[in-house]
C-alpha positions as CSV (number, residue, x, y, z in Angstrom):
1,M,0.0,-0.1,-0.1
2,N,1.4,3.4,-1.1
3,K,1.4,6.4,1.4
4,R,-1.5,8.1,-0.3
5,S,-3.7,4.7,-0.1
6,M,-2.6,4.5,3.3
7,I,-3.5,7.9,4.6
8,V,-7.1,7.3,2.7
9,A,-7.6,4.2,4.7
10,I,-6.8,5.8,8.0
11,I,-9.3,8.7,7.5
12,L,-11.8,6.2,6.3
13,L,-11.3,4.1,9.5
14,V,-11.4,7.3,11.6
15,M,-14.8,8.3,9.8
16,S,-16.1,4.7,10.5
17,C,-15.5,4.8,14.1
18,A,-17.1,8.2,14.4
19,L,-20.3,7.2,12.9
20,S,-20.4,3.7,14.5
21,V,-23.2,3.1,16.9
22,T,-21.2,0.8,19.2
23,G,-17.6,0.6,20.2
24,C,-15.9,3.9,19.7
25,S,-19.2,6.0,18.8
26,Y,-18.6,9.8,18.8
27,F,-22.2,10.3,19.5
28,S,-22.7,9.2,22.9
29,T,-25.3,10.3,25.6
30,D,-22.5,11.8,27.7
31,D,-21.6,14.3,24.8
32,E,-25.0,15.7,25.4
33,I,-24.4,16.8,28.7
34,T,-22.0,19.6,30.2
35,Y,-20.7,19.7,34.0
36,K,-18.6,22.1,35.6
37,D,-16.6,22.0,38.8
38,V,-18.1,23.6,41.9
39,E,-17.3,23.5,45.5
40,G,-17.9,20.2,46.8
41,G,-18.4,18.3,43.5
42,K,-20.0,19.1,40.1
43,A,-22.8,21.0,38.5
44,L,-24.9,19.9,35.6
45,T,-24.8,23.0,33.4
46,R,-26.2,21.9,30.2
47,Y,-28.3,19.0,28.7
48,E,-29.1,19.1,25.1
49,G,-31.6,16.1,23.9
50,N,-32.8,14.8,20.9
51,S,-36.0,12.8,19.8
52,S,-34.3,9.5,20.4
53,H,-33.9,10.2,24.4
54,E,-37.1,10.4,26.4
55,S,-35.4,10.1,29.6
56,L,-32.6,11.8,31.4
57,V,-30.9,10.2,34.4
58,I,-28.7,12.6,36.4
59,P,-26.0,10.3,38.0
60,A,-24.6,10.4,41.6
61,E,-21.1,10.9,40.3
62,V,-19.1,11.9,37.3
63,N,-15.5,11.3,36.9
64,G,-15.2,10.4,40.6
65,K,-17.0,13.7,41.9
66,P,-20.6,13.8,43.2
67,V,-23.2,15.8,41.1
68,I,-24.5,18.2,43.7
69,E,-26.1,21.1,41.7
70,L,-28.4,21.7,38.6
71,A,-27.8,25.1,37.4
72,D,-30.0,27.6,35.8
73,Y,-31.4,26.4,32.5
74,A,-29.4,23.1,33.0
75,V,-32.1,20.9,31.5
76,S,-33.9,23.5,29.4
77,A,-33.2,22.4,25.9
78,A,-35.0,18.9,26.5
79,E,-38.3,19.1,24.4
80,Y,-38.3,15.3,24.1
81,L,-38.0,14.3,27.4
82,K,-40.7,12.7,29.3
83,T,-39.1,11.8,32.7
84,I,-36.0,13.1,34.5
85,T,-34.3,11.3,37.3
86,I,-32.5,13.3,40.0
87,G,-29.4,11.6,41.4
88,K,-29.1,10.7,45.1
89,N,-26.3,13.6,45.7
90,V,-28.3,16.6,44.3
91,K,-28.7,19.3,47.0
92,T,-29.2,22.4,44.9
93,I,-31.8,22.7,42.1
94,S,-32.0,26.4,40.5
95,Y,-35.5,27.5,40.2
96,R,-34.6,27.9,36.4
97,A,-33.0,24.6,36.0
98,F,-36.1,23.3,34.1
99,C,-37.1,26.5,32.4
100,G,-37.4,26.3,28.6
101,T,-38.4,23.7,26.2
102,V,-39.2,20.9,28.8
103,R,-42.8,20.5,27.3
104,N,-43.5,16.9,27.4
105,L,-42.5,15.9,30.9
106,T,-44.7,13.5,32.5
107,A,-42.7,12.9,35.7
108,Y,-39.7,13.6,37.8
109,V,-38.2,10.9,39.8
110,V,-35.8,11.4,42.8
111,D,-33.4,8.8,43.9
112,E,-34.8,7.4,47.4
113,E,-31.2,7.9,48.9
114,N,-31.2,11.6,48.1
115,P,-31.3,13.4,51.5
116,Y,-32.5,16.7,50.1
117,F,-35.3,16.1,47.7
118,C,-38.1,13.7,47.2
119,S,-40.8,13.1,44.5
120,V,-44.6,12.3,45.0
121,D,-46.6,11.3,42.2
122,G,-43.9,12.8,39.8
123,V,-43.7,16.3,41.6
124,I,-40.5,17.3,43.2
125,F,-40.5,18.5,46.8
126,N,-37.8,19.2,49.4
127,K,-37.4,16.4,51.7
128,E,-39.3,17.8,54.3
129,K,-42.3,18.2,51.8
130,T,-42.6,22.0,52.8
131,V,-41.4,23.3,49.3
132,L,-43.1,22.4,45.9
133,V,-39.8,22.4,43.8
134,A,-41.1,21.3,40.3
135,Y,-44.3,20.1,38.5
136,P,-44.0,18.4,35.3
137,N,-45.5,20.1,32.2
138,M,-47.5,17.3,31.1
139,K,-48.4,15.2,34.1
140,A,-51.6,13.2,33.7
141,G,-54.6,15.0,34.8
142,T,-55.9,18.6,34.5
143,E,-56.5,19.4,38.3
144,Y,-54.0,19.4,41.1
145,R,-54.4,19.6,44.9
146,I,-51.2,20.8,46.6
147,P,-50.4,18.6,49.4
148,D,-51.2,19.8,53.1
149,G,-47.9,20.9,54.7
150,V,-46.6,22.6,51.7
151,T,-45.7,26.3,52.7
152,T,-43.8,27.5,49.5
153,I,-44.3,27.1,45.8
154,A,-40.9,27.6,44.5
155,G,-40.1,29.8,41.6
156,C,-40.9,28.4,38.1
157,A,-42.5,25.3,40.0
158,F,-45.4,25.3,37.3
159,Y,-43.6,27.3,34.5
160,M,-45.7,27.1,31.3
161,C,-47.8,24.0,32.7
162,S,-50.5,24.5,30.0
163,N,-52.0,21.2,30.8
164,L,-53.6,22.3,34.1
165,T,-57.0,23.9,34.4
166,K,-57.3,24.1,38.3
167,V,-54.9,24.1,41.1
168,T,-56.1,24.2,44.9
169,F,-53.9,25.4,47.8
170,P,-54.0,23.9,51.0
171,D,-54.4,26.2,54.2
172,S,-50.6,25.9,54.8
173,I,-49.5,28.0,51.9
174,K,-47.5,31.1,52.8
175,K,-45.6,32.1,49.7
176,V,-45.7,31.9,45.9
177,E,-42.3,32.6,44.5
178,E,-41.6,34.5,41.4
179,Y,-42.7,32.9,37.9
180,A,-44.1,30.0,39.9
181,F,-47.1,29.9,37.5
182,F,-45.7,31.9,34.8
183,K,-47.8,31.4,31.5
184,C,-50.0,28.5,32.5
185,G,-52.3,29.3,29.7
186,G,-54.9,26.7,30.5
187,L,-55.3,27.4,34.1
188,Q,-59.2,28.6,34.6
189,H,-59.4,28.2,38.5
190,I,-56.9,28.9,41.4
191,E,-58.1,28.4,44.8
192,L,-56.0,30.6,46.9
193,N,-56.0,29.9,50.6
194,E,-56.6,31.9,53.8
195,G,-53.2,31.9,55.2
196,L,-51.3,33.1,51.9
197,E,-49.1,35.8,52.5
198,E,-47.2,36.9,49.7
199,V,-47.3,36.4,45.9
200,C,-43.9,37.5,44.4
201,R,-43.0,39.1,41.1
202,D,-44.6,37.4,38.0
203,G,-46.2,34.9,40.4
204,F,-49.3,34.3,38.0
205,S,-48.4,36.5,35.5
206,F,-49.8,35.7,31.8
207,T,-52.2,33.2,33.2
208,E,-54.6,34.2,30.4
209,G,-57.4,31.4,31.0
210,L,-58.2,32.4,34.6
211,L,-62.0,33.0,34.9
212,E,-62.2,34.3,38.5
213,L,-59.7,35.7,41.0
214,H,-60.3,35.8,44.9
215,L,-57.5,37.1,47.0
216,P,-57.5,36.0,50.6
217,S,-57.7,38.5,53.6
218,T,-54.1,37.3,54.7
219,L,-52.3,38.4,51.6
220,K,-49.8,41.1,52.5
221,K,-47.7,41.7,49.5
222,I,-48.1,41.2,45.7
223,G,-44.9,41.8,43.6
224,D,-44.6,43.4,40.2
225,Y,-46.7,41.8,37.6
226,G,-47.8,39.4,40.2
227,F,-51.3,38.5,38.6
228,Y,-50.7,40.5,35.2
229,A,-52.5,39.1,32.2
230,K,-52.8,41.2,29.0
231,T,-56.0,39.7,27.8
232,S,-57.9,38.6,30.9
233,K,-61.0,36.6,30.9
234,I,-61.8,37.2,34.6
235,S,-65.4,37.6,35.2
236,S,-65.2,37.6,39.2
237,F,-62.3,39.3,40.9
238,T,-62.7,40.0,44.6
239,T,-60.5,40.8,47.8
240,K,-61.2,40.1,51.5
241,R,-58.4,42.6,52.3
242,R,-58.6,46.3,51.1
243,V,-56.0,46.8,48.3
244,E,-54.6,49.8,50.0
245,D,-53.5,47.7,53.1
246,I,-51.5,45.3,50.5
247,D,-48.1,46.2,49.5
248,C,-48.7,45.9,45.8
249,G,-46.1,46.2,42.9
250,K,-46.4,47.6,39.6
251,S,-48.9,46.6,37.0
252,W,-49.9,43.6,39.4
253,R,-53.6,43.5,38.3
254,P,-55.1,41.6,35.4
255,Q,-56.1,43.7,32.2
256,T,-59.4,43.9,30.4
257,T,-59.7,43.9,26.7
258,G,-61.7,46.0,24.4
259,M,-61.1,49.3,22.8
260,G,-58.3,50.2,25.2
261,N,-57.0,47.9,28.1
262,S,-57.3,48.8,31.6
263,A,-56.4,47.1,34.6
264,L,-59.3,45.2,36.7
265,T,-60.2,46.5,40.0
266,P,-61.2,43.9,42.6
267,S,-64.4,44.0,44.6
268,Y,-63.8,44.2,48.5
269,V,-65.9,41.5,50.1
270,G,-64.3,41.6,53.6
271,E,-65.9,42.2,56.8
């Protein structure tokens, strides 16, 4: 074999190796996941999926170091995923970790050995079950009753969950963090509890399908755009606490539609 033929043969061998689905395949699952070193271990910073992968398992370790964190937008480019399994060493989940194109997710699963988080019926909670961390966009059913004992709905927890039409709060809820129900377009009914004290920035913004909204007497603060909707369908809007007694941010109220949009004013129904 002359020199030219040998070079061609080597190139063909390398290309064959790269395209192979076994052995020295270049297109491995690991190549779709990016980690970075953080204090105490590794953080998953980027997952890029494709239509052949419907599940993601976040491992306990990578290169001998524990995977302890899911960073901002770590699993955002994942439109084909149906399940995500959280490894036993993950102790920090950014509230933006799943924001983006996670549109077909039916369940989160948390390793039973994880001391920081758990999953109940496909929903992520902290281990004490006082914080609802993340709800899968396409979980079966259109209504959800948040379990008793939950005090906080984490930021982006129900981010763009268009499948839901009704969410019921238990008496224990105190706080709805920012973007918790952002763009839940199918949501028609939210039963807010007496005991709720704060709705943070964009907590329920762009929930354009709401038909009614009743604010409890315990509500003390509403952040900027807390209930903002550009084309609201709300026909019944009441409050059990006078608006002037609530610390309200800018543009927090839903808007009417018509010749010119104007903010809805709730009717006071307190004693």
